[in-house]
N, CA, C and O atoms as a GROMACS GRO file, in nm:
protein
  316
    1MET      N    1  -5.937  17.390  -0.974
    1MET     CA    2  -6.019  17.443  -1.022
    1MET      C    3  -6.072  17.476  -0.930
    1MET      O    4  -6.066  17.395  -0.837
    2LYS      N    5  -6.156  17.619  -0.900
    2LYS     CA    6  -6.203  17.682  -0.820
    2LYS      C    7  -6.402  17.711  -0.824
    2LYS      O    8  -6.481  17.758  -0.743
    3VAL      N    9  -6.416  17.652  -0.970
    3VAL     CA   10  -6.526  17.609  -1.018
    3VAL      C   11  -6.568  17.521  -0.969
    3VAL      O   12  -6.496  17.429  -0.929
    4LYS      N   13  -6.759  17.522  -0.951
    4LYS     CA   14  -6.787  17.372  -0.943
    4LYS      C   15  -6.952  17.369  -1.040
    4LYS      O   16  -7.006  17.455  -1.110
    5LYS      N   17  -6.986  17.255  -1.009
    5LYS     CA   18  -7.124  17.216  -1.110
    5LYS      C   19  -7.195  17.272  -0.992
    5LYS      O   20  -7.176  17.245  -0.873
    6ASN      N   21  -7.303  17.374  -1.059
    6ASN     CA   22  -7.456  17.423  -0.966
    6ASN      C   23  -7.414  17.603  -0.945
    6ASN      O   24  -7.494  17.698  -0.942
    7ASP      N   25  -7.243  17.606  -0.930
    7ASP     CA   26  -7.225  17.736  -0.935
    7ASP      C   27  -7.308  17.846  -1.051
    7ASP      O   28  -7.343  17.818  -1.166
    8ASN      N   29  -7.328  17.998  -0.966
    8ASN     CA   30  -7.351  18.094  -1.057
    8ASN      C   31  -7.244  18.142  -1.127
    8ASN      O   32  -7.153  18.167  -1.048
    9VAL      N   33  -7.207  18.171  -1.267
    9VAL     CA   34  -7.075  18.200  -1.307
    9VAL      C   35  -7.109  18.350  -1.401
    9VAL      O   36  -7.205  18.333  -1.477
   10LEU      N   37  -7.061  18.457  -1.407
   10LEU     CA   38  -7.013  18.542  -1.524
   10LEU      C   39  -6.950  18.558  -1.615
   10LEU      O   40  -6.848  18.624  -1.595
   11ILE      N   41  -6.966  18.524  -1.715
   11ILE     CA   42  -6.835  18.565  -1.823
   11ILE      C   43  -6.810  18.693  -1.884
   11ILE      O   44  -6.876  18.774  -1.949
   12LEU      N   45  -6.659  18.682  -1.827
   12LEU     CA   46  -6.563  18.749  -1.894
   12LEU      C   47  -6.511  18.820  -2.041
   12LEU      O   48  -6.477  18.933  -2.076
   13ALA      N   49  -6.524  18.701  -2.099
   13ALA     CA   50  -6.460  18.710  -2.215
   13ALA      C   51  -6.555  18.640  -2.321
   13ALA      O   52  -6.617  18.540  -2.287
   14GLY      N   53  -6.565  18.683  -2.430
   14GLY     CA   54  -6.601  18.579  -2.528
   14GLY      C   55  -6.678  18.646  -2.591
   14GLY      O   56  -6.699  18.758  -2.544
   15LYS      N   57  -6.742  18.612  -2.702
   15LYS     CA   58  -6.912  18.687  -2.740
   15LYS      C   59  -7.026  18.677  -2.663
   15LYS      O   60  -7.134  18.714  -2.708
   16ASP      N   61  -7.014  18.630  -2.547
   16ASP     CA   62  -7.148  18.603  -2.409
   16ASP      C   63  -7.062  18.693  -2.300
   16ASP      O   64  -7.061  18.677  -2.178
   17LYS      N   65  -7.002  18.776  -2.364
   17LYS     CA   66  -6.914  18.880  -2.251
   17LYS      C   67  -7.066  18.968  -2.210
   17LYS      O   68  -7.156  19.023  -2.275
   18GLY      N   69  -7.021  18.934  -2.000
   18GLY     CA   70  -7.125  19.019  -1.936
   18GLY      C   71  -7.240  18.894  -1.899
   18GLY      O   72  -7.311  18.943  -1.811
   19LYS      N   73  -7.286  18.763  -1.926
   19LYS     CA   74  -7.373  18.711  -1.921
   19LYS      C   75  -7.345  18.642  -1.793
   19LYS      O   76  -7.240  18.624  -1.733
   20THR      N   77  -7.482  18.602  -1.765
   20THR     CA   78  -7.466  18.481  -1.608
   20THR      C   79  -7.499  18.346  -1.718
   20THR      O   80  -7.531  18.328  -1.836
   21GLY      N   81  -7.468  18.266  -1.588
   21GLY     CA   82  -7.507  18.139  -1.620
   21GLY      C   83  -7.504  18.027  -1.551
   21GLY      O   84  -7.436  18.071  -1.458
   22ARG      N   85  -7.528  17.896  -1.517
   22ARG     CA   86  -7.544  17.815  -1.400
   22ARG      C   87  -7.450  17.727  -1.495
   22ARG      O   88  -7.442  17.719  -1.618
   23VAL      N   89  -7.376  17.658  -1.383
   23VAL     CA   90  -7.216  17.586  -1.422
   23VAL      C   91  -7.299  17.427  -1.412
   23VAL      O   92  -7.319  17.368  -1.306
   24ILE      N   93  -7.346  17.369  -1.572
   24ILE     CA   94  -7.375  17.226  -1.563
   24ILE      C   95  -7.277  17.137  -1.599
   24ILE      O   96  -7.317  17.021  -1.597
   25LYS      N   97  -7.155  17.153  -1.634
   25LYS     CA   98  -7.057  17.010  -1.579
   25LYS      C   99  -6.891  17.080  -1.591
   25LYS      O  100  -6.881  17.163  -1.681
   26THR      N  101  -6.796  17.060  -1.530
   26THR     CA  102  -6.649  17.087  -1.557
   26THR      C  103  -6.594  16.968  -1.628
   26THR      O  104  -6.639  16.854  -1.638
   27LEU      N  105  -6.478  17.027  -1.679
   27LEU     CA  106  -6.404  16.971  -1.767
   27LEU      C  107  -6.313  16.951  -1.688
   27LEU      O  108  -6.265  17.064  -1.690
   28LYS      N  109  -6.230  16.875  -1.594
   28LYS     CA  110  -6.069  16.904  -1.467
   28LYS      C  111  -5.971  16.940  -1.569
   28LYS      O  112  -5.904  17.041  -1.588
   29LYS      N  113  -5.984  16.794  -1.646
   29LYS     CA  114  -5.814  16.773  -1.735
   29LYS      C  115  -5.812  16.905  -1.826
   29LYS      O  116  -5.698  16.948  -1.846
   30GLN      N  117  -5.872  16.945  -1.859
   30GLN     CA  118  -5.856  17.044  -2.023
   30GLN      C  119  -5.893  17.173  -1.982
   30GLN      O  120  -5.894  17.263  -2.065
   31ASP      N  121  -5.932  17.201  -1.827
   31ASP     CA  122  -5.958  17.324  -1.750
   31ASP      C  123  -6.088  17.430  -1.798
   31ASP      O  124  -6.082  17.553  -1.789
   32ARG      N  125  -6.180  17.371  -1.840
   32ARG     CA  126  -6.290  17.413  -1.919
   32ARG      C  127  -6.410  17.324  -1.866
   32ARG      O  128  -6.420  17.201  -1.865
   33VAL      N  129  -6.536  17.462  -1.801
   33VAL     CA  130  -6.649  17.438  -1.784
   33VAL      C  131  -6.781  17.440  -1.878
   33VAL      O  132  -6.773  17.543  -1.945
   34ILE      N  133  -6.889  17.373  -1.908
   34ILE     CA  134  -7.000  17.420  -1.961
   34ILE      C  135  -7.104  17.486  -1.878
   34ILE      O  136  -7.155  17.434  -1.780
   35VAL      N  137  -7.139  17.629  -1.934
   35VAL     CA  138  -7.266  17.690  -1.866
   35VAL      C  139  -7.386  17.713  -1.958
   35VAL      O  140  -7.398  17.780  -2.061
   36GLU      N  141  -7.446  17.660  -1.910
   36GLU     CA  142  -7.617  17.627  -1.909
   36GLU      C  143  -7.651  17.807  -2.028
   36GLU      O  144  -7.650  17.926  -1.997
   37GLY      N  145  -7.674  17.736  -2.154
   37GLY     CA  146  -7.752  17.891  -2.232
   37GLY      C  147  -7.592  17.962  -2.246
   37GLY      O  148  -7.626  18.080  -2.256
   38ILE      N  149  -7.439  17.963  -2.253
   38ILE     CA  150  -7.356  18.058  -2.289
   38ILE      C  151  -7.281  17.956  -2.414
   38ILE      O  152  -7.286  17.833  -2.415
   39ASN      N  153  -7.218  18.036  -2.508
   39ASN     CA  154  -7.134  17.955  -2.586
   39ASN      C  155  -7.201  17.867  -2.700
   39ASN      O  156  -7.108  17.804  -2.750
   40ILE      N  157  -7.305  17.838  -2.754
   40ILE     CA  158  -7.393  17.817  -2.778
   40ILE      C  159  -7.363  17.795  -2.952
   40ILE      O  160  -7.388  17.895  -3.020
   41VAL      N  161  -7.311  17.674  -3.024
   41VAL     CA  162  -7.256  17.643  -3.109
   41VAL      C  163  -7.416  17.521  -3.182
   41VAL      O  164  -7.514  17.460  -3.136
   42LYS      N  165  -7.350  17.546  -3.315
   42LYS     CA  166  -7.421  17.496  -3.383
   42LYS      C  167  -7.380  17.331  -3.468
   42LYS      O  168  -7.306  17.344  -3.565
   43LYS      N  169  -7.415  17.217  -3.440
   43LYS     CA  170  -7.371  17.076  -3.461
   43LYS      C  171  -7.463  17.012  -3.552
   43LYS      O  172  -7.579  16.971  -3.553
   44HIS      N  173  -7.361  17.022  -3.630
   44HIS     CA  174  -7.432  16.898  -3.789
   44HIS      C  175  -7.452  16.787  -3.735
   44HIS      O  176  -7.351  16.764  -3.667
   45VAL      N  177  -7.565  16.656  -3.719
   45VAL     CA  178  -7.557  16.552  -3.711
   45VAL      C  179  -7.615  16.500  -3.800
   45VAL      O  180  -7.728  16.530  -3.839
   46LYS      N  181  -7.505  16.368  -3.865
   46LYS     CA  182  -7.566  16.246  -3.958
   46LYS      C  183  -7.696  16.181  -3.903
   46LYS      O  184  -7.711  16.173  -3.781
   47PRO      N  185  -7.775  16.141  -3.975
   47PRO     CA  186  -7.917  16.067  -3.922
   47PRO      C  187  -7.804  15.903  -3.883
   47PRO      O  188  -7.703  15.861  -3.939
   48ASN      N  189  -7.889  15.847  -3.754
   48ASN     CA  190  -7.800  15.731  -3.690
   48ASN      C  191  -7.934  15.660  -3.666
   48ASN      O  192  -8.043  15.674  -3.720
   49GLN      N  193  -7.890  15.576  -3.567
   49GLN     CA  194  -7.956  15.439  -3.548
   49GLN      C  195  -8.078  15.531  -3.417
   49GLN      O  196  -8.194  15.494  -3.398
   50ASN      N  197  -7.998  15.674  -3.330
   50ASN     CA  198  -8.084  15.717  -3.251
   50ASN      C  199  -8.131  15.820  -3.308
   50ASN      O  200  -8.220  15.876  -3.244
   51ASN      N  201  -8.105  15.859  -3.397
   51ASN     CA  202  -8.204  16.020  -3.464
   51ASN      C  203  -8.190  15.982  -3.606
   51ASN      O  204  -8.091  15.988  -3.679
   52GLU      N  205  -8.292  15.948  -3.626
   52GLU     CA  206  -8.334  15.884  -3.818
   52GLU      C  207  -8.280  16.005  -3.862
   52GLU      O  208  -8.163  16.006  -3.899
   53ASN      N  209  -8.378  16.153  -3.867
   53ASN     CA  210  -8.388  16.251  -3.891
   53ASN      C  211  -8.208  16.294  -3.906
   53ASN      O  212  -8.171  16.271  -4.021
   54GLY      N  213  -8.129  16.332  -3.843
   54GLY     CA  214  -8.030  16.396  -3.827
   54GLY      C  215  -8.063  16.570  -3.810
   54GLY      O  216  -8.158  16.625  -3.755
   55GLY      N  217  -7.964  16.618  -3.867
   55GLY     CA  218  -7.961  16.772  -3.822
   55GLY      C  219  -7.888  16.879  -3.778
   55GLY      O  220  -7.773  16.854  -3.744
   56ILE      N  221  -7.921  16.980  -3.771
   56ILE     CA  222  -7.871  17.104  -3.726
   56ILE      C  223  -7.886  17.135  -3.596
   56ILE      O  224  -7.951  17.240  -3.593
   57PHE      N  225  -7.857  17.093  -3.465
   57PHE     CA  226  -7.891  17.102  -3.332
   57PHE      C  227  -7.810  17.198  -3.233
   57PHE      O  228  -7.691  17.168  -3.222
   58ASP      N  229  -7.843  17.278  -3.177
   58ASP     CA  230  -7.796  17.379  -3.072
   58ASP      C  231  -7.723  17.340  -2.979
   58ASP      O  232  -7.771  17.232  -2.947
   59ILE      N  233  -7.625  17.365  -2.907
   59ILE     CA  234  -7.544  17.259  -2.813
   59ILE      C  235  -7.450  17.406  -2.725
   59ILE      O  236  -7.396  17.505  -2.774
   60GLU      N  237  -7.464  17.365  -2.589
   60GLU     CA  238  -7.316  17.464  -2.548
   60GLU      C  239  -7.197  17.392  -2.541
   60GLU      O  240  -7.172  17.275  -2.511
   61ALA      N  241  -7.113  17.511  -2.582
   61ALA     CA  242  -6.984  17.442  -2.580
   61ALA      C  243  -6.906  17.446  -2.506
   61ALA      O  244  -6.933  17.536  -2.427
   62PRO      N  245  -6.782  17.378  -2.473
   62PRO     CA  246  -6.667  17.426  -2.330
   62PRO      C  247  -6.658  17.583  -2.349
   62PRO      O  248  -6.682  17.634  -2.458
   63ILE      N  249  -6.625  17.652  -2.244
   63ILE     CA  250  -6.545  17.775  -2.186
   63ILE      C  251  -6.398  17.762  -2.106
   63ILE      O  252  -6.380  17.671  -2.025
   64HIS      N  253  -6.299  17.858  -2.134
   64HIS     CA  254  -6.199  17.813  -2.078
   64HIS      C  255  -6.233  17.832  -1.905
   64HIS      O  256  -6.333  17.902  -1.886
   65VAL      N  257  -6.192  17.801  -1.829
   65VAL     CA  258  -6.220  17.836  -1.678
   65VAL      C  259  -6.201  17.972  -1.601
   65VAL      O  260  -6.256  18.007  -1.496
   66SER      N  261  -6.078  18.063  -1.705
   66SER     CA  262  -6.053  18.185  -1.698
   66SER      C  263  -6.159  18.279  -1.704
   66SER      O  264  -6.200  18.354  -1.615
   67ASN      N  265  -6.194  18.267  -1.806
   67ASN     CA  266  -6.297  18.341  -1.836
   67ASN      C  267  -6.408  18.355  -1.752
   67ASN      O  268  -6.474  18.457  -1.772
   68VAL      N  269  -6.444  18.284  -1.669
   68VAL     CA  270  -6.552  18.278  -1.629
   68VAL      C  271  -6.484  18.310  -1.456
   68VAL      O  272  -6.372  18.275  -1.418
   69LYS      N  273  -6.614  18.401  -1.351
   69LYS     CA  274  -6.587  18.393  -1.240
   69LYS      C  275  -6.686  18.388  -1.124
   69LYS      O  276  -6.757  18.470  -1.067
   70VAL      N  277  -6.668  18.287  -1.114
   70VAL     CA  278  -6.772  18.243  -0.987
   70VAL      C  279  -6.843  18.391  -0.904
   70VAL      O  280  -6.767  18.477  -0.861
   71ILE      N  281  -7.009  18.406  -0.889
   71ILE     CA  282  -7.088  18.505  -0.867
   71ILE      C  283  -7.125  18.392  -0.712
   71ILE      O  284  -7.062  18.412  -0.608
   72ASP      N  285  -7.232  18.278  -0.719
   72ASP     CA  286  -7.284  18.208  -0.629
   72ASP      C  287  -7.255  18.114  -0.608
   72ASP      O  288  -7.210  18.075  -0.716
   73THR      N  289  -7.245  18.026  -0.531
   73THR     CA  290  -7.241  17.912  -0.534
   73THR      C  291  -7.316  17.898  -0.449
   73THR      O  292  -7.344  17.969  -0.353
   74LYS      N  293  -7.382  17.716  -0.513
   74LYS     CA  294  -7.521  17.664  -0.430
   74LYS      C  295  -7.459  17.524  -0.385
   74LYS      O  296  -7.437  17.425  -0.454
   75LYS      N  297  -7.438  17.544  -0.255
   75LYS     CA  298  -7.408  17.424  -0.195
   75LYS      C  299  -7.575  17.305  -0.180
   75LYS      O  300  -7.680  17.343  -0.128
   76GLU      N  301  -7.554  17.181  -0.233
   76GLU     CA  302  -7.686  17.088  -0.180
   76GLU      C  303  -7.657  17.048  -0.103
   76GLU      O  304  -7.544  17.028  -0.057
   77LYS      N  305  -7.787  17.018  -0.057
   77LYS     CA  306  -7.768  16.916   0.103
   77LYS      C  307  -7.783  16.812   0.029
   77LYS      O  308  -7.803  16.775  -0.087
   78LYS      N  309  -7.758  16.758   0.203
   78LYS     CA  310  -7.741  16.618   0.152
   78LYS      C  311  -7.801  16.546   0.322
   78LYS      O  312  -7.748  16.539   0.433
   79ASP      N  313  -7.956  16.495   0.258
   79ASP     CA  314  -8.056  16.425   0.390
   79ASP      C  315  -7.993  16.323   0.404
   79ASP      O  316  -8.028  16.240   0.489
   0.00000   0.00000   0.00000
């Protein structure tokens, strides 16, 4: 997989086609990436010990790596 964390990518397919975003996380075994602000879905959560109220939350769902194209790579400096 050529896509790495913190790369800027262009979405090539799906409901967010043409948008750009930064890769938050890569899921190598599934060939998927999670892009910041892209592929937002609603998740219903029951009340539990961590979240007393529960509710409906917007989260970023993974998108297949074949549907993204790297625009700019961000190299982190290690001092």
